[in-house]
C-alpha positions as a Markdown table, in Angstrom:
| # | Residue | x | y | z |
|---|---|---|---|---|
| 1 | Met | 129.7 | 83.3 | -130.7 |
| 2 | Trp | 128.8 | 81.1 | -133.6 |
| 3 | Ser | 131.2 | 79.7 | -136.2 |
| 4 | Pro | 130.7 | 80.6 | -139.8 |
| 5 | Gln | 129.6 | 76.9 | -140.5 |
| 6 | Gln | 126.9 | 77.1 | -137.8 |
| 7 | Ile | 125.6 | 80.5 | -139.4 |
| 8 | Thr | 125.5 | 78.9 | -142.9 |
| 9 | Ala | 123.6 | 76.0 | -141.7 |
| 10 | Phe | 121.2 | 78.1 | -139.7 |
| 11 | Ala | 120.5 | 80.1 | -142.8 |
| 12 | Met | 119.7 | 76.9 | -144.8 |
| 13 | Lys | 117.0 | 75.7 | -142.3 |
| 14 | Pro | 113.3 | 76.5 | -142.6 |
| 15 | Thr | 112.4 | 79.6 | -140.6 |
| 16 | Thr | 110.0 | 78.1 | -138.2 |
| 17 | Val | 109.4 | 79.2 | -134.6 |
| 18 | Ala | 110.4 | 75.8 | -133.3 |
| 19 | Asn | 113.6 | 75.8 | -135.1 |
| 20 | Asn | 114.7 | 79.5 | -134.5 |
| 21 | Pro | 117.6 | 79.7 | -131.9 |
| 22 | Pro | 117.6 | 82.5 | -129.3 |
| 23 | Lys | 118.4 | 85.9 | -130.9 |
| 24 | Gln | 122.1 | 86.9 | -130.4 |
| 25 | His | 123.0 | 90.3 | -129.0 |
| 26 | Ile | 125.1 | 92.4 | -131.4 |
| 27 | Tyr | 127.5 | 94.6 | -129.7 |
| 28 | Ser | 128.7 | 98.0 | -130.9 |
| 29 | Ile | 132.4 | 98.9 | -130.6 |
| 30 | Ser | 131.7 | 101.4 | -127.9 |
| 31 | Glu | 129.7 | 99.0 | -125.9 |
| 32 | Leu | 132.1 | 96.3 | -126.3 |
| 33 | Asn | 135.1 | 98.5 | -125.2 |
| 34 | Ser | 132.8 | 99.8 | -122.2 |
| 35 | Asn | 132.2 | 96.3 | -121.1 |
| 36 | Ile | 135.8 | 95.3 | -121.4 |
| 37 | Lys | 136.9 | 98.5 | -119.4 |
| 38 | Gln | 134.3 | 97.6 | -116.8 |
| 39 | Leu | 135.5 | 94.0 | -116.6 |
| 40 | Leu | 139.3 | 94.8 | -116.5 |
| 41 | Glu | 138.9 | 97.6 | -114.0 |
| 42 | Asp | 136.6 | 95.6 | -111.7 |
| 43 | Lys | 138.9 | 92.5 | -112.0 |
| 44 | Tyr | 142.1 | 94.5 | -111.4 |
| 45 | Pro | 141.3 | 97.6 | -109.3 |
| 46 | Phe | 144.8 | 97.8 | -107.9 |
| 47 | Leu | 147.8 | 95.6 | -108.2 |
| 48 | Trp | 151.6 | 95.5 | -107.9 |
| 49 | Ile | 153.6 | 94.9 | -111.1 |
| 50 | Ser | 157.2 | 94.9 | -112.0 |
| 51 | Gly | 159.1 | 95.2 | -115.3 |
| 52 | Glu | 161.7 | 97.2 | -117.4 |
| 53 | Ile | 161.1 | 100.6 | -118.5 |
| 54 | Ser | 161.5 | 101.4 | -122.2 |
| 55 | Asn | 160.5 | 104.3 | -124.6 |
| 56 | Tyr | 160.2 | 106.6 | -121.6 |
| 57 | Arg | 159.0 | 110.1 | -122.6 |
| 58 | Val | 157.7 | 113.1 | -120.8 |
| 59 | Pro | 155.8 | 115.7 | -123.1 |
| 60 | Ser | 155.0 | 119.3 | -122.1 |
| 61 | Ser | 151.9 | 118.1 | -120.0 |
| 62 | Gly | 154.5 | 116.7 | -117.4 |
| 63 | His | 152.8 | 113.3 | -117.5 |
| 64 | Cys | 155.4 | 110.4 | -117.9 |
| 65 | Tyr | 154.5 | 107.8 | -120.7 |
| 66 | Phe | 156.4 | 104.6 | -121.0 |
| 67 | Thr | 156.3 | 100.9 | -121.8 |
| 68 | Leu | 156.8 | 98.3 | -119.2 |
| 69 | Lys | 158.1 | 95.0 | -120.4 |
| 70 | Asp | 159.7 | 91.6 | -119.4 |
| 71 | Ser | 161.3 | 89.0 | -121.6 |
| 72 | Arg | 158.3 | 88.0 | -123.5 |
| 73 | Ser | 155.7 | 90.8 | -123.2 |
| 74 | Gln | 154.9 | 94.4 | -122.7 |
| 75 | Ile | 152.3 | 96.8 | -121.6 |
| 76 | Ser | 151.8 | 100.6 | -121.9 |
| 77 | Ala | 152.0 | 102.6 | -118.7 |
| 78 | Val | 151.5 | 106.1 | -117.6 |
| 79 | Leu | 152.5 | 108.1 | -114.4 |
| 80 | Phe | 150.7 | 111.4 | -114.1 |
| 81 | Arg | 152.5 | 114.5 | -113.2 |
| 82 | Asn | 151.4 | 114.8 | -109.6 |
| 83 | Gln | 152.7 | 111.3 | -108.8 |
| 84 | Ala | 155.8 | 111.8 | -110.8 |
| 85 | Ala | 156.7 | 114.9 | -108.8 |
| 86 | Ser | 156.8 | 112.9 | -105.5 |
| 87 | Leu | 159.3 | 110.2 | -106.9 |
| 88 | Ala | 162.6 | 110.1 | -105.2 |
| 89 | Phe | 164.4 | 109.0 | -108.4 |
| 90 | Arg | 164.3 | 109.7 | -112.1 |
| 91 | Pro | 163.0 | 106.9 | -114.3 |
| 92 | Lys | 165.0 | 106.1 | -117.5 |
| 93 | Asp | 165.1 | 103.5 | -120.1 |
| 94 | Gly | 166.5 | 100.2 | -119.0 |
| 95 | Met | 165.6 | 100.7 | -115.4 |
| 96 | Ala | 163.8 | 97.8 | -113.7 |
| 97 | Val | 161.0 | 99.1 | -111.4 |
| 98 | Ile | 158.2 | 97.8 | -109.3 |
| 99 | Gly | 155.1 | 99.7 | -109.0 |
| 100 | Phe | 151.5 | 100.0 | -107.6 |
| 101 | Gly | 148.7 | 101.0 | -109.9 |
| 102 | Arg | 145.4 | 100.1 | -111.6 |
| 103 | Val | 144.5 | 98.8 | -115.2 |
| 104 | Ala | 142.7 | 101.4 | -117.2 |
| 105 | Val | 141.0 | 101.1 | -120.6 |
| 106 | Tyr | 141.1 | 104.0 | -123.1 |
| 107 | Glu | 137.7 | 103.4 | -124.8 |
| 108 | Pro | 138.2 | 105.7 | -127.9 |
| 109 | Arg | 141.3 | 103.5 | -129.1 |
| 110 | Gly | 140.2 | 100.3 | -127.4 |
| 111 | Ser | 143.7 | 100.0 | -125.6 |
| 112 | Tyr | 144.5 | 99.4 | -122.0 |
| 113 | Gln | 147.4 | 100.4 | -119.9 |
| 114 | Ile | 148.7 | 100.6 | -116.4 |
| 115 | Val | 148.1 | 103.9 | -114.5 |
| 116 | Phe | 150.8 | 103.9 | -111.7 |
| 117 | Glu | 150.1 | 105.6 | -108.4 |
| 118 | Tyr | 153.6 | 104.5 | -106.9 |
| 119 | Leu | 156.8 | 103.6 | -108.5 |
| 120 | Glu | 160.1 | 102.6 | -107.1 |
| 121 | Pro | 163.3 | 101.2 | -108.8 |
| 122 | Arg | 164.1 | 97.5 | -108.5 |
| 123 | Gly | 167.3 | 97.4 | -110.2 |
| 124 | Ile | 168.5 | 97.8 | -113.8 |
| 125 | Gly | 167.2 | 95.8 | -116.9 |
| 126 | Asn | 169.3 | 93.2 | -118.8 |
| 127 | Leu | 170.3 | 95.8 | -121.5 |
| 128 | Gln | 171.4 | 98.2 | -118.8 |
| 129 | Ile | 173.3 | 95.5 | -117.1 |
| 130 | Ala | 175.1 | 94.6 | -120.3 |
| 131 | Phe | 175.7 | 98.3 | -120.8 |
| 132 | Glu | 177.4 | 98.8 | -117.6 |
| 133 | Lys | 179.5 | 95.6 | -117.8 |
| 134 | Leu | 180.9 | 96.6 | -121.3 |
| 135 | Lys | 181.3 | 100.0 | -120.0 |
| 136 | Arg | 183.7 | 99.0 | -117.2 |
| 137 | Gln | 185.4 | 96.5 | -119.4 |
| 138 | Leu | 186.4 | 99.2 | -122.1 |
| 139 | Ser | 187.2 | 101.7 | -119.4 |
| 140 | Ala | 189.7 | 99.2 | -117.9 |
| 141 | Glu | 191.2 | 98.6 | -121.2 |
| 142 | Gly | 191.9 | 102.4 | -121.6 |
| 143 | Leu | 189.3 | 103.1 | -124.5 |
| 144 | Phe | 188.0 | 106.0 | -122.7 |
| 145 | Asp | 191.2 | 107.8 | -121.7 |
| 146 | Glu | 191.4 | 111.4 | -122.4 |
| 147 | Leu | 195.2 | 111.0 | -123.6 |
| 148 | Ser | 193.9 | 108.9 | -126.5 |
| 149 | Lys | 191.4 | 111.4 | -127.9 |
| 150 | Lys | 192.3 | 113.1 | -131.1 |
| 151 | Thr | 192.0 | 116.9 | -131.6 |
| 152 | Leu | 189.3 | 118.1 | -134.1 |
| 153 | Pro | 190.7 | 120.1 | -136.9 |
| 154 | Lys | 189.9 | 123.8 | -136.7 |
| 155 | Ile | 188.7 | 124.1 | -140.4 |
| 156 | Pro | 187.9 | 120.8 | -141.7 |
| 157 | Lys | 188.1 | 120.4 | -145.5 |
| 158 | Thr | 185.6 | 117.6 | -145.7 |
| 159 | Ile | 183.2 | 116.2 | -143.0 |
| 160 | Ala | 181.7 | 112.6 | -143.2 |
| 161 | Ile | 178.4 | 111.9 | -141.5 |
| 162 | Val | 177.6 | 108.2 | -140.8 |
| 163 | Thr | 173.8 | 108.0 | -140.2 |
| 164 | Ser | 170.4 | 107.0 | -141.7 |
| 165 | Pro | 169.8 | 108.9 | -144.8 |
| 166 | Thr | 166.1 | 109.2 | -144.0 |
| 167 | Gly | 166.3 | 110.2 | -140.3 |
| 168 | Ala | 165.8 | 113.6 | -138.8 |
| 169 | Ala | 169.6 | 113.6 | -137.7 |
| 170 | Ile | 171.0 | 114.1 | -141.3 |
| 171 | Arg | 168.5 | 117.0 | -142.0 |
| 172 | Asp | 169.3 | 118.8 | -138.8 |
| 173 | Phe | 173.0 | 118.3 | -139.2 |
| 174 | Ile | 173.1 | 119.5 | -142.9 |
| 175 | Gln | 170.8 | 122.4 | -142.2 |
| 176 | Val | 173.0 | 123.7 | -139.3 |
| 177 | Ala | 176.2 | 123.1 | -141.3 |
| 178 | Gln | 175.1 | 124.9 | -144.4 |
| 179 | Arg | 174.0 | 127.7 | -142.4 |
| 180 | Arg | 177.3 | 128.0 | -140.7 |
| 181 | Phe | 179.6 | 127.4 | -143.7 |
| 182 | Ala | 177.7 | 127.2 | -147.0 |
| 183 | Asn | 180.2 | 125.6 | -149.3 |
| 184 | Leu | 181.8 | 123.1 | -146.9 |
| 185 | Pro | 181.8 | 119.6 | -148.5 |
| 186 | Ile | 179.7 | 117.1 | -146.4 |
| 187 | Gln | 180.0 | 113.4 | -147.3 |
| 188 | Val | 177.0 | 111.3 | -146.3 |
| 189 | Val | 177.7 | 107.6 | -145.6 |
| 190 | Pro | 174.3 | 105.9 | -145.3 |
| 191 | Val | 173.9 | 103.1 | -142.7 |
| 192 | Arg | 171.2 | 101.6 | -140.6 |
| 193 | Val | 171.2 | 102.9 | -137.1 |
| 194 | Gln | 168.6 | 100.4 | -135.6 |
| 195 | Gly | 168.4 | 96.7 | -136.0 |
| 196 | Glu | 170.6 | 93.6 | -136.0 |
| 197 | Ser | 172.6 | 94.8 | -139.0 |
| 198 | Ala | 173.2 | 98.1 | -137.8 |
| 199 | Pro | 176.4 | 97.6 | -136.0 |
| 200 | Arg | 177.9 | 95.7 | -138.9 |
| 201 | Glu | 177.2 | 98.5 | -141.3 |
| 202 | Ile | 178.5 | 101.1 | -138.9 |
| 203 | Ile | 181.7 | 99.3 | -138.7 |
| 204 | Gln | 182.0 | 98.9 | -142.4 |
| 205 | Ala | 181.3 | 102.7 | -142.9 |
| 206 | Leu | 184.0 | 103.7 | -140.3 |
| 207 | Thr | 186.6 | 101.3 | -141.8 |
| 208 | Trp | 186.0 | 102.5 | -145.3 |
| 209 | Leu | 186.2 | 106.1 | -144.4 |
| 210 | Asn | 189.7 | 105.3 | -142.7 |
| 211 | Glu | 191.0 | 103.4 | -145.7 |
| 212 | Phe | 189.5 | 105.3 | -148.7 |
| 213 | Gly | 187.8 | 108.4 | -147.4 |
| 214 | Ser | 189.2 | 111.9 | -147.6 |
| 215 | Cys | 187.5 | 113.5 | -144.8 |
| 216 | Asp | 189.1 | 115.4 | -141.8 |
| 217 | Val | 186.4 | 114.4 | -139.2 |
| 218 | Ile | 183.7 | 111.8 | -138.8 |
| 219 | Val | 180.4 | 112.5 | -137.3 |
| 220 | Leu | 178.3 | 109.5 | -136.0 |
| 221 | Ala | 174.7 | 110.6 | -135.6 |
| 222 | Arg | 171.2 | 109.4 | -134.7 |
| 223 | Gly | 168.1 | 110.8 | -133.4 |
| 224 | Gly | 166.7 | 110.0 | -129.9 |
| 225 | Gly | 165.1 | 106.7 | -128.8 |
| 226 | Ser | 164.9 | 104.0 | -126.3 |
| 227 | Ile | 167.8 | 102.1 | -125.1 |
| 228 | Glu | 166.8 | 99.3 | -127.7 |
| 229 | Asp | 166.7 | 101.8 | -130.4 |
| 230 | Leu | 170.3 | 103.1 | -129.5 |
| 231 | Trp | 171.7 | 99.6 | -128.7 |
| 232 | Ala | 173.6 | 99.4 | -132.1 |
| 233 | Phe | 176.0 | 102.2 | -130.6 |
| 234 | Asn | 176.5 | 100.2 | -127.4 |
| 235 | Asp | 178.2 | 97.2 | -129.5 |
| 236 | Glu | 181.6 | 96.3 | -128.5 |
| 237 | Gln | 183.1 | 96.1 | -132.0 |
| 238 | Val | 181.6 | 99.4 | -133.0 |
| 239 | Ala | 183.3 | 100.8 | -129.9 |
| 240 | Arg | 186.8 | 99.3 | -130.8 |
| 241 | Thr | 186.5 | 100.5 | -134.3 |
| 242 | Ile | 185.7 | 104.1 | -133.4 |
| 243 | Phe | 188.9 | 103.9 | -130.9 |
| 244 | Lys | 191.1 | 102.6 | -133.8 |
| 245 | Ser | 190.0 | 105.3 | -136.2 |
| 246 | Arg | 192.8 | 107.6 | -137.3 |
| 247 | Ile | 190.3 | 110.2 | -138.1 |
| 248 | Pro | 188.6 | 112.0 | -135.2 |
| 249 | Val | 185.1 | 110.9 | -134.4 |
| 250 | Val | 182.3 | 113.0 | -132.9 |
| 251 | Ser | 179.3 | 111.0 | -131.4 |
| 252 | Ala | 175.9 | 112.9 | -131.9 |
| 253 | Ile | 173.6 | 110.1 | -130.7 |
| 254 | Gly | 170.1 | 110.6 | -129.2 |
| 255 | His | 169.2 | 113.5 | -127.0 |
| 256 | Glu | 171.3 | 115.3 | -124.4 |
| 257 | Thr | 170.2 | 112.8 | -121.7 |
| 258 | Asp | 171.2 | 109.7 | -123.8 |
| 259 | Phe | 174.5 | 108.1 | -123.3 |
| 260 | Thr | 175.9 | 105.2 | -125.4 |
| 261 | Ile | 179.3 | 103.4 | -125.4 |
| 262 | Ala | 180.2 | 105.3 | -128.5 |
| 263 | Asp | 179.9 | 108.5 | -126.6 |
| 264 | Phe | 182.6 | 107.5 | -124.3 |
| 265 | Val | 184.9 | 106.1 | -126.9 |
| 266 | Ala | 184.5 | 108.9 | -129.4 |
| 267 | Asp | 187.0 | 111.7 | -129.5 |
| 268 | Leu | 184.2 | 114.3 | -128.6 |
| 269 | Arg | 180.5 | 113.8 | -127.7 |
| 270 | Ala | 177.8 | 116.3 | -128.9 |
| 271 | Pro | 174.4 | 116.3 | -127.1 |
| 272 | Thr | 172.5 | 116.3 | -130.5 |
| 273 | Pro | 173.3 | 116.0 | -134.2 |
| 274 | Ser | 172.5 | 119.9 | -134.5 |
| 275 | Ala | 175.0 | 120.4 | -131.7 |
| 276 | Ala | 177.6 | 118.4 | -133.3 |
| 277 | Ala | 177.2 | 120.5 | -136.5 |
| 278 | Glu | 177.9 | 123.5 | -134.4 |
| 279 | Ile | 180.9 | 122.0 | -132.9 |
| 280 | Val | 182.5 | 120.7 | -135.9 |
| 281 | Val | 181.6 | 123.1 | -138.6 |
| 282 | Pro | 183.1 | 126.7 | -137.9 |
| 283 | Leu | 181.0 | 129.8 | -138.5 |
| 284 | Lys | 182.2 | 131.2 | -141.8 |
| 285 | Thr | 181.3 | 134.9 | -141.2 |
| 286 | Glu | 183.4 | 134.6 | -138.1 |
| 287 | Leu | 186.4 | 133.2 | -139.9 |
| 288 | Gln | 186.0 | 135.9 | -142.5 |
| 289 | Ser | 185.9 | 138.5 | -139.8 |
| 290 | Arg | 189.0 | 137.0 | -138.2 |
| 291 | Ile | 190.9 | 136.9 | -141.6 |
| 292 | Tyr | 190.0 | 140.4 | -142.4 |
| 293 | Glu | 191.2 | 141.4 | -138.9 |
| 294 | Met | 194.4 | 139.5 | -139.2 |
| 295 | Lys | 195.1 | 141.0 | -142.7 |
| 296 | Arg | 194.6 | 144.5 | -141.2 |
| 297 | Lys | 196.9 | 143.8 | -138.4 |
| 298 | Leu | 199.4 | 142.3 | -140.8 |
| 299 | Tyr | 199.3 | 145.2 | -143.1 |
| 300 | Val | 199.8 | 147.8 | -140.0 |
| 301 | Ser | 202.6 | 145.6 | -138.7 |
| 302 | Thr | 204.3 | 145.4 | -142.0 |
| 303 | Ser | 204.0 | 148.9 | -142.7 |
| 304 | Ser | 205.4 | 149.8 | -139.3 |
| 305 | Ser | 208.3 | 147.3 | -139.8 |
| 306 | Leu | 209.2 | 148.8 | -143.2 |
| 307 | Lys | 209.2 | 152.3 | -141.8 |
| 308 | Leu | 211.4 | 151.3 | -138.9 |
| 309 | Leu | 213.8 | 149.4 | -141.2 |
| 310 | Glu | 214.0 | 152.4 | -143.4 |
| 311 | Lys | 214.9 | 154.6 | -140.5 |
| 312 | Gln | 217.6 | 152.2 | -139.4 |
| 313 | Phe | 219.0 | 151.9 | -143.1 |
| 314 | Ile | 219.1 | 155.7 | -143.2 |
| 315 | Gly | 221.0 | 155.7 | -140.0 |
| 316 | Leu | 223.3 | 153.0 | -140.7 |
| 317 | Arg | 224.2 | 154.6 | -144.2 |
| 318 | Asn | 225.0 | 158.0 | -142.4 |
| 319 | Arg | 227.3 | 156.0 | -140.1 |
| 320 | Ile | 229.3 | 154.2 | -142.7 |
| 321 | Val | 233.0 | 155.1 | -142.4 |
| 322 | His | 235.9 | 154.4 | -144.7 |
| 323 | Pro | 237.8 | 151.2 | -143.6 |
| 324 | Lys | 241.2 | 152.9 | -143.5 |
| 325 | Arg | 240.0 | 155.6 | -141.2 |
| 326 | Arg | 238.3 | 153.0 | -139.1 |
| 327 | Leu | 241.6 | 151.0 | -138.8 |
| 328 | Gln | 243.5 | 154.2 | -137.8 |
| 329 | Asp | 241.0 | 154.8 | -135.0 |
| 330 | Trp | 241.2 | 151.3 | -133.7 |
| 331 | Arg | 245.1 | 151.5 | -133.8 |
| 332 | Met | 245.0 | 154.8 | -131.7 |
| 333 | Arg | 242.5 | 153.2 | -129.4 |
| 334 | Gln | 244.7 | 150.1 | -129.0 |
| 335 | Asp | 247.7 | 152.3 | -128.2 |
| 336 | Asp | 245.8 | 154.1 | -125.5 |
| 337 | Leu | 244.4 | 151.0 | -124.1 |
| 338 | Ala | 248.0 | 149.4 | -123.9 |
| 339 | Thr | 249.3 | 152.6 | -122.2 |
| 340 | Arg | 246.5 | 152.7 | -119.7 |
| 341 | Leu | 247.0 | 148.9 | -119.1 |
| 342 | Thr | 250.6 | 149.3 | -118.3 |
| 343 | Thr | 249.9 | 152.1 | -115.9 |
| 344 | Thr | 247.3 | 150.2 | -114.2 |
| 345 | Ile | 249.6 | 147.2 | -113.7 |
| 346 | Asn | 252.4 | 149.3 | -112.3 |
| 347 | Asp | 250.0 | 151.0 | -109.9 |
| 348 | Val | 248.7 | 147.8 | -108.7 |
| 349 | Ile | 252.2 | 146.2 | -108.3 |
| 350 | Thr | 253.2 | 149.3 | -106.2 |
| 351 | Arg | 250.3 | 149.1 | -103.9 |
| 352 | Lys | 250.7 | 145.4 | -103.4 |
| 353 | Lys | 254.3 | 146.1 | -102.4 |
| 354 | Glu | 253.4 | 148.8 | -99.9 |
| 355 | Arg | 250.7 | 146.5 | -98.5 |
| 356 | Ile | 253.2 | 143.6 | -98.0 |
| 357 | Ala | 255.7 | 145.9 | -96.2 |
| 358 | Phe | 253.1 | 147.3 | -93.9 |
| 359 | Arg | 251.9 | 143.8 | -93.0 |
| 360 | Arg | 255.4 | 142.6 | -92.4 |
| 361 | Glu | 256.1 | 145.5 | -89.9 |
| 362 | Met | 252.7 | 144.6 | -88.2 |
| 363 | Leu | 253.8 | 141.0 | -87.9 |
| 364 | Leu | 257.1 | 141.9 | -86.4 |
| 365 | Gln | 255.5 | 144.1 | -83.8 |
| 366 | Gly | 253.1 | 141.3 | -83.0 |
| 367 | Ser | 255.6 | 138.6 | -82.9 |
| 368 | Pro | 254.8 | 135.5 | -80.7 |
| 369 | Val | 258.2 | 135.5 | -79.1 |
| 370 | Lys | 257.3 | 138.8 | -77.1 |
| 371 | Asn | 254.0 | 137.5 | -76.1 |
| 372 | Ile | 255.4 | 134.3 | -74.8 |
| 373 | Thr | 258.0 | 135.9 | -72.7 |
| 374 | Thr | 255.2 | 138.2 | -71.1 |
| 375 | Leu | 253.0 | 135.3 | -70.6 |
| 376 | Arg | 255.6 | 133.3 | -69.0 |
| 377 | Met | 256.3 | 136.1 | -66.4 |
| 378 | Arg | 252.6 | 136.4 | -65.6 |
| 379 | Leu | 252.4 | 132.6 | -65.2 |
| 380 | Asp | 255.3 | 132.6 | -62.7 |
| 381 | Asn | 253.8 | 135.4 | -60.8 |
| 382 | Phe | 250.4 | 133.6 | -60.6 |
| 383 | Gln | 252.1 | 130.3 | -59.6 |
| 384 | Gln | 253.8 | 132.0 | -56.7 |
| 385 | Ala | 250.6 | 133.7 | -55.5 |
| 386 | Leu | 248.8 | 130.4 | -55.9 |
| 387 | Asn | 251.3 | 128.6 | -53.8 |
| 388 | Gly | 251.2 | 131.2 | -51.0 |
| 389 | Glu | 247.4 | 131.3 | -51.0 |
| 390 | Met | 247.3 | 127.4 | -50.8 |
| 391 | Phe | 249.8 | 127.4 | -47.8 |
| 392 | Tyr | 247.8 | 130.1 | -45.9 |
| 393 | Lys | 244.6 | 128.2 | -46.7 |
| 394 | Leu | 246.0 | 124.8 | -45.4 |
| 395 | Gln | 247.3 | 126.3 | -42.2 |
| 396 | Asp | 243.9 | 128.1 | -41.5 |
| 397 | Arg | 242.1 | 124.7 | -42.0 |
| 398 | Arg | 244.6 | 122.8 | -39.9 |
| 399 | Thr | 243.9 | 125.3 | -36.9 |
| 400 | Phe | 240.1 | 125.0 | -37.5 |
| 401 | Leu | 240.4 | 121.2 | -37.6 |
| 402 | Cys | 242.2 | 121.0 | -34.3 |
| 403 | Lys | 239.6 | 123.3 | -32.6 |
| 404 | Asn | 236.8 | 121.3 | -33.7 |
| 405 | Ser | 238.5 | 117.9 | -32.8 |
| 406 | Ala | 239.0 | 119.2 | -29.2 |
| 407 | Met | 235.4 | 120.2 | -28.9 |
| 408 | Leu | 234.2 | 116.9 | -30.4 |
| 409 | Asp | 236.4 | 115.1 | -27.8 |
| 410 | Ala | 235.0 | 117.2 | -24.9 |
| 411 | Leu | 231.3 | 116.4 | -26.1 |
| 412 | Asn | 232.0 | 112.8 | -26.8 |
| 413 | Pro | 230.2 | 110.5 | -24.3 |
| 414 | Met | 232.8 | 107.9 | -24.6 |
| 415 | Ala | 235.4 | 110.3 | -23.4 |
| 416 | Ile | 233.5 | 110.6 | -20.1 |
| 417 | Leu | 233.7 | 106.7 | -19.8 |
| 418 | Gln | 237.5 | 107.0 | -20.1 |
| 419 | Arg | 237.5 | 108.9 | -16.9 |
| 420 | Gly | 235.8 | 106.0 | -15.0 |
| 421 | Tyr | 232.1 | 106.6 | -15.6 |
| 422 | Ser | 229.5 | 104.1 | -16.8 |
| 423 | Ile | 226.2 | 104.1 | -18.4 |
| 424 | Thr | 223.4 | 102.0 | -17.0 |
| 425 | Arg | 220.4 | 100.8 | -19.1 |
| 426 | Ser | 217.5 | 98.6 | -18.1 |
| 427 | Leu | 216.7 | 95.5 | -20.0 |
| 428 | Pro | 215.3 | 94.5 | -22.4 |
| 429 | Asn | 214.2 | 98.0 | -23.6 |
| 430 | Arg | 217.6 | 99.5 | -23.0 |
| 431 | Thr | 216.3 | 102.8 | -21.4 |
| 432 | Ile | 219.0 | 104.8 | -19.5 |
| 433 | Val | 218.7 | 104.7 | -15.8 |
| 434 | Arg | 219.0 | 108.0 | -14.0 |
| 435 | Asp | 217.3 | 107.4 | -10.8 |
| 436 | Ala | 217.3 | 104.3 | -8.4 |
| 437 | Ser | 213.5 | 104.5 | -8.2 |
| 438 | Glu | 213.2 | 103.6 | -11.9 |
| 439 | Val | 214.5 | 100.1 | -11.2 |
| 440 | Lys | 213.2 | 97.2 | -9.2 |
| 441 | Thr | 214.8 | 94.5 | -7.2 |
| 442 | Asp | 215.9 | 91.5 | -9.3 |
| 443 | Gln | 215.7 | 93.6 | -12.6 |
| 444 | Gln | 218.2 | 93.0 | -15.2 |
| 445 | Leu | 220.5 | 95.9 | -16.1 |
| 446 | Glu | 223.2 | 96.6 | -18.6 |
| 447 | Val | 226.4 | 98.6 | -17.6 |
| 448 | Val | 228.3 | 100.2 | -20.6 |
| 449 | Leu | 232.0 | 100.9 | -19.6 |
| 450 | Ala | 234.7 | 102.5 | -21.5 |
| 451 | Ser | 235.8 | 99.1 | -22.7 |
| 452 | Gly | 233.1 | 96.5 | -22.8 |
| 453 | Lys | 229.6 | 95.9 | -21.2 |
| 454 | Leu | 228.3 | 94.2 | -18.0 |
| 455 | Gln | 225.0 | 92.6 | -17.4 |
| 456 | Val | 224.0 | 92.7 | -13.8 |
| 457 | Thr | 220.9 | 92.0 | -11.4 |
| 458 | Val | 219.7 | 94.4 | -8.9 |
| 459 | Thr | 219.8 | 92.7 | -5.5 |
| 460 | Asp | 219.3 | 96.0 | -3.5 |
| 461 | Lys | 218.7 | 99.7 | -4.1 |
| 462 | Gln | 219.0 | 102.8 | -2.0 |
| 463 | Thr | 217.1 | 106.0 | -2.7 |
| 464 | Gln | 217.9 | 109.5 | -1.2 |
């Protein structure tokens, strides 16, 4: 392309054929976009690219549109419905991903984007990392504990909403609140809900309401957006200011799927600003119905109580008796009770005496002296019987022992040896010799006598 100076110089020269440069091609917008589309799509048919998801949205068509960014730049991206249905995870703002796709140019707007065919998570982005770190820190400090949550008033006298005065959140909240309770005072505290100064303004608004405001509940509201748009509500000082608030705080930030640190610290989280209005603002017609029903029940209960008290009063009035007559009745009753008490005491004493006499007689009849004498006689009889039985048993055992001793003596081999017999055994195996043929000449024998042993040598043998 020529510079403006070159174009001016060319216009001042004489228009001769020799001095005319080659004619330049003039592009139309459509032609230029078409050429760029062809160049980009031919140069980058398919590629792998990674970045962090931001401004993720899914319209009614089901296609996923988002911005893929890094620390210095960003690019538009799209994931069509068929490819999105096959994902094993759900993309969201702040998520770091890696994907496979192609560069596509949309000619009518002259913009280009990445059309993804495949997408997978690669971790979480820097903002998401900071979010999770702060969430863990505040949770460990107890800022999310349910015990520290304050209860919302049933019927608030005044509601303060801290939000942007030009956003859709304030319009939705006021519309729903006025529909539910038309004359309920709503105090709007305008603040920025996005940008660097937003956390400071939110903190100032919450502090001012706690020091000088007259509201019963605070609603912290904002419409939906990316994680960057909602980052003011992930500020640590904002979270600590919400926790220190003596007035209950309701968070209504983003859409139902959006979560911020303020949601966890607040006393109650509403999915949307409209839902916050339905939670905080009671339904006036319902309250009127309840009041009417309570008035009716109170009237019925009061009427019934009055009628009952009237009946009781009439009954008590009819039962009223002169004190002198009442005293006489009590004296007569006292005399009667004294007489009955004396009679009862005498009867009890008489029965006790009779019972003592009966038990004394029973004790005399069952005296231990009689039992001891009887038992001693039985013990003597048993002792004599036992001595006689033991004597007979001993005599019988002595006789039995003498018989067995004589039998043992008769069967004892050593008794036979006492009568002059001996036992001859061969050596060295000590086998008893019963026949002369069992031994040989010069064989060693052992002769067992009644007293002692002999070792002999066979010099001669005779067999019958």
